[in-house]
N, C-alpha and C positions, 0 to 999 in steps of 0.2 A: 749422306752419313747420318743425318738426324732421323730419317725414316727407319734406317736399320736399327737405331737405338730405341725404336718404338716411342717416339716423341712427335706425334702428328701436329700438336698445337704450335710447337716451335717451328716445324717445317712450314706450316701455313703462314706464320708471321714472316719467316725468311723469304718465302715466295712473294708475299705482298711487298716487302721491302725491296726485293730485287726488281719487281715491276716498277716501283716508284723511281728507282735509280735509272732504269732503262729508259723510261718515258720522260724523265726529268719533270715529274708532276706528282704532287702529293695525292694520296688517295682521297682526301676530303675536298680537293679542289674541283671546280667545275670542269667537265670534259672539254668544253670549248676553249679552254686555256691552251690547248695544243695548237690552235690556229694563231699564227703570228699576225694576221691581218686585223685582229681586234685589239684595240688599245687597252691599257690597264683601267682607264676610267669606265669604258663600256663593260668590261668584264666585272668590275666592281658593282656596277648597277645591276647586271644580270644576277650576280651572286647574292646581292642584298635583297632582291625581290624574289629569290629562290625560284627562278624560271628554269624548268627542266628542258631537255632536248625535245621531248614530246610536245610540251606547250609551245615551244618556239616553232616546231614544224606545223602545228595545227593553225596557228595565227598567221595572218597576212603580214606583209612587210610593213604596211602602214600601222597596223596594230602594235607590232613590235617596236616601231619607232616611237609610238606614244608611250609604251611601257617603259622604255629606257630613256625617254625624254631626249631623243636625238633622232629626228625624223630621217636624216640622210643615211644614217647607219642601220636603219631597219632592214633595208634590202641586203646589206652585207651580212648582218647577223642571220637573216633567213637563209641565205646561201650557205653560210658555214654550218648551220644546223642541218640543212638538207644533205650536205656532203658527209656528215657523220654517219657511220654505218648503223643499221638497225636490223633486228631479226624479227621476222613475221612467221609465226608458227601456227599450225592448225592441229588440234588434238581431237581424236575420236576415241571414246572410251567404250569398251565392249565388256559385257559380263563374262 
């Protein structure tokens, strides 16, 4: 209805809001909050250090354990980061 009224900004905001309600996750939250196996204290450490999914995938489980100061949870965080889907694209530009 909003697109028919030529209001794309409101349509985009409503789409973002519906995604947040559907996933039960705010758009500013870390994507790993979707996994219930990580406790709130581990997620708080990950968010405070601003660790992205890519950083977590590149590091080893031992390094992640040192970053979050919880050695045993390093392997769990690594597994959760690897389960998160990613997109790998290759682009060729031609004149």
